[in-house]
C-alpha positions, 0 to 999 in steps of 0.5 A: 513436491515438484522440484519446479514448486520447491524452485518457486517456493524459494523465490519471495525469500530470497528476493523478497524486495523484487517479489513483493515490487512485481506481487504489486506491480501485477495486483494492481494491475489486475485490480484496475482491469477487474474494476473498469471490466466488472464494475464499472463495465467499460467495453474499451480498457483505459490503459492509461488509467492502469498505467497509473496505477501499474506505476503507482503499484510498482514504486509506491507499493513494491518500494515505498511500502516495503521500505517503511515494513519492513526496515523501518518498522523493522528499525522503529518496533524490533520486538514486533515479530516477537509480539506477532508469534505469540497466543492470542492469551498471551498478545493480551497480557503483553502491555510493550506489544498493544502498545506497539502494536497501537503505534504502528497502526498510528504512524501506517493510518493517521501519518503513513496514509494522509502524508504520503500514500494520497499525495503520491497517489493523486500525484500519480495519478494526475500525471498520467491522467493530465493533458501533456500542455500542463506543467509539472507543476501546474499537476502538482498543485492539480492533485494535492488541490484534490488530495487535500479535497478528499482527504476526509472521505479518502480517511473515513474509507480507509479506515473503516476497513484498513484500521481492523485490518491492520490490526490484525496484520501487526497484531 
């Protein structure tokens, strides 16, 4: 292993928050660019939209979710790390660990996402894409109205992918 690789390998361990914020910002921006160019086949990149995704990736995905999943979930579920390290056969025998796993998934999918993630996402998107003449109150109200209108569809789409993924992630 080269010394440069060894040094790079230490960064997430030494600076987990900064690493998470950086990766979240870059991946969210790249994902939007990929969708714009490949899926939507846009000739010109909508940089204002990409800024919305960068902002959301940096502050919410990198910052807020780090705080939720690392220190908060760490305090709420102190045995989660040891449960996650168990072999699959032992996990089936660990009732307390299974209850903690289900609790983590429930809080993430049924509390965090509908009450925090989606409202912040819609507000961020609306702030970046709205007219400069709109007041903050108008922008936030419009964002929360859209969030409420789309909640059922958003949650169904979220749960199809992320309930199984979150179970695997937390297990």
